[in-house]
N, CA, C and O of each residue as an XYZ file, in Angstrom:
368
protein
N      18.247      3.969     -9.908
C      16.942      4.322    -10.870
C      15.567      4.040    -10.182
O      15.354      3.027     -9.516
N      14.678      5.003    -10.399
C      13.338      4.905     -9.896
C      12.420      4.117    -10.449
O      12.445      4.312    -11.665
N      11.539      3.239    -10.127
C      10.659      2.397    -10.752
C       9.537      3.382    -11.340
O       9.162      4.353    -10.682
N       9.091      3.127    -12.439
C       7.960      3.932    -12.919
C       6.678      3.177    -13.162
O       5.751      3.741    -13.745
N       6.566      1.808    -12.705
C       5.584      1.110    -12.890
C       4.541      1.110    -11.696
O       3.501      0.460    -11.803
N       4.793      1.750    -10.706
C       4.094      1.887     -9.400
C       3.998      0.680     -8.422
O       3.152      0.625     -7.530
N       4.919     -0.270     -8.656
C       4.884     -1.402     -8.024
C       5.243     -1.078     -6.409
O       4.646     -1.673     -5.512
N       6.213     -0.141     -6.154
C       6.374      0.069     -4.769
C       5.214      0.744     -4.092
O       4.998      0.516     -2.902
N       4.413      1.612     -4.827
C       3.273      2.202     -4.090
C       2.297      1.411     -4.159
O       1.414      1.676     -3.343
N       2.031      0.220     -5.051
C       1.163     -0.753     -4.866
C       1.261     -1.702     -3.670
O       0.314     -2.068     -2.974
N       2.483     -2.030     -3.541
C       2.955     -2.923     -2.381
C       2.714     -2.307     -1.033
O       2.311     -2.959     -0.070
N       3.008     -0.879     -1.005
C       2.936     -0.292      0.326
C       1.406     -0.171      0.559
O       0.963     -0.426      1.679
N       0.675      0.162     -0.334
C      -1.033      0.105     -0.069
C      -1.359     -1.299      0.268
O      -1.933     -1.492      1.340
N      -1.106     -2.203     -0.413
C      -1.916     -3.489     -0.216
C      -1.433     -3.999      1.250
O      -2.210     -4.589      2.001
N       0.028     -3.698      1.619
C       0.445     -4.124      2.950
C       0.126     -3.224      3.865
O       0.499     -3.499      5.005
N      -0.543     -2.071      3.692
C      -0.947     -1.283      4.673
C       0.299     -0.387      5.453
O       0.284      0.056      6.601
N       1.166     -0.301      4.623
C       2.407      0.541      5.009
C       2.213      2.008      4.698
O       2.832      2.659      3.857
N       1.075      2.505      5.663
C       0.838      3.890      5.298
C       2.013      4.987      5.502
O       1.978      6.043      4.869
N       2.910      4.732      6.288
C       4.039      5.623      6.461
C       4.976      5.621      5.190
O       5.391      6.654      4.665
N       5.241      4.431      4.788
C       5.831      4.170      3.379
C       5.153      4.831      2.171
O       5.718      5.406      1.240
N       3.805      4.637      2.360
C       3.071      5.129      1.205
C       3.091      6.705      1.120
O       3.148      7.355      0.076
N       3.037      7.182      2.350
C       2.959      8.849      2.487
C       4.529      9.170      1.897
O       4.686     10.125      1.137
N       5.541      8.416      2.250
C       6.908      8.905      1.848
C       6.923      8.753      0.460
O       7.304      9.778     -0.106
N       6.579      7.628     -0.442
C       6.466      7.572     -1.896
C       5.795      8.563     -2.312
O       6.255      9.197     -3.262
N       4.678      8.916     -1.787
C       3.818      9.998     -2.486
C       4.542     11.268     -2.496
O       4.697     11.946     -3.512
N       5.052     11.618     -1.147
C       5.777     12.769     -1.035
C       6.945     13.099     -1.988
O       7.178     14.200     -2.487
N       7.695     11.859     -2.168
C       8.706     11.892     -3.166
C       8.433     11.846     -4.674
O       9.358     11.759     -5.481
N       7.001     11.913     -5.077
C       6.750     11.942     -6.084
C       6.054     10.822     -6.924
O       5.841     10.957     -8.129
N       5.711      9.696     -6.202
C       5.161      8.442     -6.686
C       3.976      9.030     -7.575
O       3.244      9.952     -7.214
N       3.903      8.402     -8.710
C       2.799      8.838     -9.730
C       1.513      7.853     -9.744
O       1.433      6.773    -10.330
N       0.652      8.409     -9.055
C      -0.662      7.660     -8.979
C      -1.271      7.182    -10.297
O      -1.945      6.152    -10.333
N      -1.009      8.016    -11.504
C      -1.592      7.787    -12.694
C      -1.196      6.553    -13.460
O      -1.912      6.110    -14.359
N      -0.088      6.014    -13.116
C       0.331      4.617    -13.575
C      -0.568      3.638    -13.129
O      -0.645      2.626    -13.827
N      -1.319      3.716    -12.047
C      -1.822      2.639    -11.155
C      -3.272      2.546    -12.065
O      -3.710      1.396    -12.048
N      -3.997      3.368    -12.745
C      -5.434      3.262    -13.321
C      -6.335      2.481    -12.310
O      -7.038      1.493    -12.523
N      -6.114      3.246    -11.044
C      -7.150      2.854    -10.082
C      -6.905      1.440     -9.395
O      -7.689      1.082     -8.515
N      -5.830      0.617     -9.773
C      -5.729     -0.669     -9.204
C      -5.240     -0.490     -7.748
O      -5.555     -1.375     -6.952
N      -4.560      0.477     -7.345
C      -3.948      0.590     -5.986
C      -5.071      0.744     -5.161
O      -5.226     -0.038     -4.224
N      -6.096      1.887     -5.436
C      -7.134      2.135     -4.509
C      -8.055      1.029     -4.600
O      -8.720      0.847     -3.580
N      -8.270      0.214     -5.601
C      -9.067     -0.952     -5.724
C      -8.704     -1.962     -4.894
O      -9.535     -2.600     -4.249
N      -7.249     -2.213     -4.841
C      -6.844     -3.247     -3.831
C      -6.999     -2.838     -2.344
O      -7.415     -3.617     -1.487
N      -6.637     -1.566     -2.105
C      -6.951     -1.147     -0.692
C      -8.372     -1.282     -0.353
O      -8.663     -1.647      0.786
N      -9.219     -1.048     -1.146
C     -10.699     -1.158     -0.942
C     -11.066     -2.602     -0.807
O     -11.813     -2.955      0.105
N     -10.588     -3.435     -1.654
C     -10.755     -4.953     -1.389
C     -10.422     -5.350      0.017
O     -11.126     -6.186      0.582
N      -9.399     -4.808      0.614
C      -8.714     -5.390      1.803
C      -9.283     -4.529      2.989
O      -8.901     -4.761      4.137
N     -10.354     -3.363      2.670
C     -10.809     -2.532      3.589
C      -9.799     -1.760      4.473
O      -9.936     -1.577      5.683
N      -8.826     -1.357      3.756
C      -7.613     -0.708      4.344
C      -8.088      0.991      4.229
O      -7.808      1.721      3.278
N      -8.809      1.360      5.359
C      -9.444      2.730      5.380
C      -8.350      3.742      5.458
O      -8.394      4.683      4.666
N      -7.559      3.676      6.156
C      -6.448      4.658      6.246
C      -5.475      4.748      4.939
O      -4.942      5.797      4.576
N      -5.343      3.659      4.373
C      -4.704      3.686      3.022
C      -5.467      4.301      1.974
O      -4.987      5.139      1.210
N      -6.826      3.834      1.924
C      -7.707      4.599      0.992
C      -7.754      5.983      1.173
O      -7.658      6.725      0.196
N      -7.912      6.492      2.491
C      -7.912      7.901      2.661
C      -6.667      8.585      1.920
O      -6.839      9.453      1.065
N      -5.473      8.158      2.288
C      -4.169      8.531      1.939
C      -4.228      8.621      0.463
O      -3.818      9.630     -0.111
N      -4.733      7.584     -0.192
C      -4.704      7.825     -1.762
C      -5.530      8.498     -2.319
O      -5.301      8.876     -3.468
N      -6.753      8.849     -1.655
C      -7.771      9.735     -2.081
C      -7.353     11.181     -2.074
O      -7.558     11.967     -2.999
N      -6.710     11.470     -0.872
C      -6.016     12.553     -0.467
C      -4.972     13.065     -1.474
O      -4.827     14.247     -1.785
N      -4.305     12.087     -1.915
C      -3.260     12.301     -3.169
C      -3.801     12.413     -4.584
O      -3.053     12.739     -5.505
N      -4.957     12.176     -4.753
C      -5.618     12.361     -5.943
C      -5.959     11.119     -6.823
O      -6.028     11.080     -8.052
N      -6.142     10.190     -5.994
C      -6.424      8.630     -6.660
C      -7.854      8.935     -7.245
O      -8.727      9.532     -6.616
N      -7.994      8.413     -8.623
C      -9.394      8.654     -9.364
C     -10.364      7.542     -8.828
O     -10.258      6.349     -9.115
N     -11.216      8.027     -8.104
C     -12.232      7.288     -7.483
C     -13.105      6.465     -8.638
O     -13.643      5.393     -8.363
N     -13.184      7.005     -9.809
C     -14.047      6.601    -11.069
C     -13.071      5.539    -11.727
O     -13.602      4.721    -12.477
N     -11.871      5.471    -11.554
C     -10.925      4.657    -12.587
C     -11.417      3.146    -12.645
O     -12.007      2.622    -11.700
N     -11.139      2.522    -13.775
C     -11.631      1.162    -13.918
C     -13.141      0.966    -13.953
O     -13.584     -0.163    -13.742
N     -13.928      1.937    -14.194
C     -15.264      1.581    -14.028
C     -15.956      1.325    -12.676
O     -16.832      0.507    -12.393
N     -15.309      2.272    -11.893
C     -15.652      2.511    -10.374
C     -15.327      1.160     -9.699
O     -16.036      0.649     -8.832
N     -14.005      0.553    -10.260
C     -13.540     -0.694     -9.724
C     -13.284     -0.670     -8.154
O     -13.445     -1.736     -7.560
N     -12.928      0.375     -7.482
C     -12.697      0.488     -6.186
C     -13.938      0.285     -5.341
O     -13.867     -0.439     -4.347
N     -15.038      0.864     -5.669
C     -16.353      0.894     -5.095
C     -16.780     -0.588     -5.266
O     -17.321     -1.151     -4.314
N     -16.568     -1.237     -6.410
C     -17.021     -2.764     -6.488
C     -16.226     -3.653     -5.580
O     -16.727     -4.698     -5.164
N     -15.014     -3.290     -5.254
C     -14.035     -3.977     -4.541
C     -14.396     -3.587     -3.120
O     -14.264     -4.544     -2.356
N     -14.752     -2.631     -2.618
C     -15.189     -2.186     -1.226
C     -16.529     -2.992     -1.130
O     -16.548     -3.655     -0.094
N     -17.532     -3.120     -1.811
C     -18.656     -3.832     -1.646
C     -18.343     -5.104     -1.434
O     -18.807     -5.702     -0.463
N     -17.469     -5.719     -2.360
C     -17.182     -7.175     -2.149
C     -16.553     -7.491     -0.878
O     -16.646     -8.569     -0.291
N     -15.925     -6.498     -0.512
C     -15.085     -6.874      0.915
C     -16.152     -6.881      2.089
O     -15.827     -7.341      3.184
N     -17.353     -6.403      1.880
C     -18.166     -6.331      3.056
C     -18.003     -5.151      3.955
O     -18.753     -5.061      4.927
N     -17.064     -4.202      3.721
C     -16.904     -3.195      4.535
C     -17.678     -1.937      4.230
O     -17.343     -1.220      3.287
N     -18.798     -1.626      5.074
C     -19.386     -0.347      4.860
C     -18.808      0.933      4.947
O     -19.194      1.913      4.310
N     -17.747      0.901      5.858
C     -17.056      1.993      5.966
C     -16.231      2.273      4.734
O     -16.033      3.433      4.372
N     -15.724      1.188      4.052
C     -14.811      1.440      2.752
C     -15.931      1.926      1.744
O     -15.613      2.849      0.994
N     -17.173      1.418      1.651
C     -17.906      1.995      0.685
C     -18.393      3.375      0.880
O     -18.510      4.132     -0.084
N     -18.684      3.739      2.096
C     -18.955      5.066      2.446
C     -18.021      6.056      2.014
O     -18.339      7.038      1.343
N     -16.487      5.703      2.531
C     -15.489      6.475      2.097
C     -15.418      6.922      0.733
O     -15.257      8.092      0.386
N     -15.582      5.663     -0.220
C     -15.726      5.820     -1.534
C     -16.831      6.715     -2.090
O     -16.656      7.586     -2.941
N     -18.015      6.391     -1.497
C     -19.222      7.471     -1.877
C     -18.915      8.804     -1.418
O     -19.117      9.757     -2.171
N     -18.452      8.966     -0.267
C     -18.265     10.345      0.104
C     -17.245     11.090     -0.823
O     -17.242     12.318     -0.910
N     -16.330     10.239     -1.549
C     -15.345     10.746     -2.272
C     -15.626     11.266     -3.765
O     -14.940     11.983     -4.494
N     -17.110     10.538     -4.004
C     -17.797     10.767     -5.314
C     -17.972      9.573     -6.130
O     -18.508      9.638     -7.236
N     -17.540      8.483     -5.629
C     -17.850      7.311     -6.485
C     -19.291      7.230     -6.815
O     -20.151      7.680     -6.058
N     -19.584      6.589     -8.074
C     -21.028      6.576     -8.483
C     -21.618      5.113     -8.169
O     -21.031      4.087     -8.516
N     -22.613      5.123     -7.606
C     -23.268      3.857     -7.360
C     -24.374      3.293     -8.256
O     -24.957      2.260     -7.927
N     -24.670      3.946     -9.372
C     -25.820      3.662    -10.058
C     -25.727      3.597    -11.475
O     -26.726      3.345    -12.149
């Protein structure tokens, strides 16, 4: 039985397992159950490739009151912040 809570997707993203992340998304993993937490965790760890995959798959850059952007800023990664701003995150 497939998990519906998004844990496999979140684990793949946090661990930077981009190949597995792509496979899960290709097999129908649902980003909507994440409420932006997977993107925010990837941003906190400045996993740029993972963030790009999630954004391309439709991750909501605005979820959780711009949580991903806040995490990217906290990580100190200008590249992560730029990626989210370029994807439409609000900074004001």
